[in-house]
N, C-alpha and C positions, 0 to 999 in steps of 0.2 A: 646314080648313087646303090650302092648294095645294101642290099636287106640287110637290117642287122639281125643277129640269131635272136630271140626270146629269153630273155635272163629272169629268171624270177627275182622279185626286190624282197630283200630281208625275209629272206627264205627262213634260215635256220631263227632268226631273232624271232619272228613270229609265232612258228611253230613250238619253239621254247615256252613262248608266252602263253600259247592256245592249251596247249595238251597237258591237264592236271592229273588226268587217271588215263590209263592206257587201256583200261577195258570201257570207256565212255562213248558216247555217243555226241559226232561232231560236225559240223557245218562247215563248208566253204563257198561263200556265197558268189564267189568269182572265178571257177575251173582256170580258166584261160588255157596255157597249155598245160597245166597240170603239176608245176611244180610245187607249190605248197600241198596238194593234194597227196602227191608223190611220198611228200615227208612226212605227210601226216600219218598216213598209213607204215611209213616205216615206224613211227612212235607209238602204234598201235598194237594189243595183245590181238589175239583170233576172235577173242570175245569184243573188241571193239567196232565202231563202225562210223561209215564218213558218207555225208549227203553232199553231194555236189550240185552247185545250178550255174547255168551259162545260159544268154540270149544268142549265142553266136553259134548257128549248124556245125562250122569247122571246129570249134571246142568239143561238142558233143562227140563229133567224128574221132577226135584227139582221143577222148575219155573211153569211147568204146574200145578202137583199137589197145591204148595202155593198160584199162583196169577191167577189162570183161570177165577177167580169170579171177577176179579177188572178190568173193560174197560178201565182201565188208563195206564195196565199196557201191553208191547207187547214184546216179546222175539224174537231174529234171533240164529239161530244154525250156527254160522260161527265166523271168527275172528275180531275182534274189528277193522281191517285193511281196512274192506270193508265199514266202516265209510261213510265215502261219499256218496257212490252208495245207502245206506240204508236213506240216509237223504235227498237225492236228489228225491229219489223215494216218500218219503212222502209231497216233498214239502217246507221243514223246512230248508233249507241251510240259512244260516246267521239270524235265529229265535232261535238258541237253547240255553236254559239258563244256562245249564252246562255239560258238561262232567267229568264221575270220571274214573278214569282207576286205579284199585287195582291189581298189577303186583305179577307175581309168580304162585306158585302152592298151590294149597287146601290142607287142612289135610285131607280130603277122599282119593285125589290122590296120596299124598304120603303114606299113612298106609295102601290101598289096596293092596297087594302083586300082583294080577293081572295086576296092572296098569304098573309094570316096573319102577318105579320113584325112589326107595328107595334103596339103598345097605345096610340097616336095614332089609329090609325083603324079601327074596327070593322069587321070580314068575318070571314068562316069561318076556324077555326083550324088552319091548315094549316103554315107555315114550312119547307116542303120547297123545296129550289133548286131540284131535280129532283122535280118534280109527276108522273111518269111511274111513281115505282118507292120503294120504302120506305114505312116509316108514317110518320103525319100528327101534327103535335103534339096535336092532339085524341085520337087514338086513344091515343096514350102518356099524356097529362095524365089520361087517365079510365079507365088499367087497370095503369098502375105500381103498385107499393108503395109507400106512403108513403115508406119509408126510402131509395129510388130517387129517387122525388121530390126530396127533400131533398139528399141526393148531387150531384145533378145543379145544384141550383140552387146551392149552395154551391161545388164543386170547377170549374165552368164559370163561374159568374156573380159567383162571389165575394160572395155575399150571404150578411150574416153571423146573418139570420133564416130561414133556410132553413128549420129545424125546423117553425116556427111558419109559414109558409107553405104547407110540406106540409100539415099538419096541417089547414089551413083547405080546401085543395083539396079531398081524401080528403072533408071534409065537405060540402061545397057540390056535389062530384060524387054523391053521394049523394042528395042531393036530385033533381038534374037533371043529364044528361050535361054538360060543359063543353064547347060548340061554337064559342064567339064570342071573338076577341080582346077585345073589350068587357067579356064578364064575366069570363076571366080576369085581365085587369089589373084591374077592381074587385075582385077576391077578394086579390089581390096587395096591393093598396093596403091596403086595410083591415087585412091580415094583418101588413102594416109601421109598428112601433113608434115608429121614429128615421128621419123623411123627410131626406133630404139636399138642403141647397140646389140648387135650380136641377136638379135632377134627378127625375124621375117615380118614384115609389116602387116600380114594378114594374120598372126599366131591366136591373136584374141577374138577376132571374130572368128575365124575356123573354131575352135575352142568352143564360144557361146552357141552356134549353130549345133555343133556338136551334142552337146548337153542338152538342148532343148529338142534336138532329135528323138535322142534315146530317154527324156525324161530323168536324166540321171539324179540331179538333186532332189526331187519327188520320190524317186524309187528309195534313194538314201534314206529320207525323213521316214519314210513308210518301212523299211526294213530295221530301222534302229530301234524304234519301237517296240515292234516283233519280237526281236531277238532279246529284248529286256521280258518278254513276257513266257516266251516258250523256253530260256536260259535255268538251270537248275542253281539254288543258291552253292554259291561256291563257284559255279560256270564262269567263264571268261569271254569277253567280247573284246575283239581284236580289229583294228580298222585300220588300213593302211590308206591315205590321201595322197593324192598327188596337186592339187591345187588350193588355194587357199580359200573358195569357199566350202569345198569339202570337206576340209579341216576346221571350218569354223562350225560348220553344222556339225561335227562330231564331238568337237572340244565342248559348246554349249551345252548338248544333249547330257554328256556325262557330268557334266558343272549340276545341270539342275537336278538329274538324279542322284548325286552326292549331297547336295542342299536339302532336298526333300521337299515337301508341299510347301509352297507360298502363304505365309502366316501376316496377317498386318502388324504393322509396328506397336512393339506395345501389348502386345495381346502374350501372357503367359504359359508357355507350352513346353512341357519337356521334351529334352533331344529326341528320346526313346517315341514320343507322337509325330514327328517332322516324316514320316514315311521314305528315309531314307535306303535308295535300293540299290545304289552303284558305288563301288569305290575304285578310285583311279591306283593304276600301278605304274609308278615312276613320272619321270617326265615324258615328253613327246621324245621320241626315239627317231633318228635320221640313217641313213646308209653311213658307214664307215670310210674309210680312205681307202682301202680296197676293195672294195664294193664301186665305190665312186671312181675308181680307177678301169675295173674293167666293165662297167655300164654307168654310162653317162645320163641312161633315163631315171638311173635312183637318185638324182641331184637333187629333185624336188619331193619324192619321198617322204611323208611323215606317218611314223605309226603311234596310235594310242591305245592302251592296255586298260581295259577295267573289269571289274569283279562284282558278279551280282551278290549283294549280301543279304535282300529281302526280298 
């Protein structure tokens, strides 16, 4: 299968929602291959600034090549979960005009077999977005308890046959370590008794393992609260999610901050006392027909926009 070139999802829509001040300070929490960053920089004046994050060394290399000559741009090789520390070091807490989070895995990560993300390309079973640290998928799959394997595939992959798959993984790793994506995909496929039409039977399990290996939901929970603290009043939070677990987290966070502090029923409180901190902008936005025609991976993208009001 030929590698699909990386196409930035909801590129113009996200930047239009994000950039409210051309001279502002912005954060791109997931640089990827720089599509959103490039568009943000196009919309900034010489006084504007952009701080980007990425766990992937390959993404850092791309950033260095593309934007090294732009003094408005800076990139950090780390998770966006370190947002508060980075912004505090720059003295910009409460002064950030916008934070963009484009979640999920980039096309190069999926298409490069040696990264170990895809069940369609046989390669070393890695799955780490940052290959310089942490435990690889192979290490985890070959050492985790059966119950832990099942929990991860069920909770993060929403795989209903997680227990069967976990049993199969333990049985097969006892014969020989599971070290390649092709073998993992085959074991999971054989353990799945009810294949969904149009979906590889290992899809959900692979997703669950990847989310666990990279602590994706934990990092997302952390950065949402941090983004709220570093944003200026009037600043925007823009998040593009690619599966229901991410979107549910984002949706609940925005709704909670819109409603304000929980108050016991019957307690008389003025609306101004509820500590409401965000206001959502529009309904969830999805890719249009033209983008869907150009990039099938945009079909699951959901973008949510919120503005800090206090």
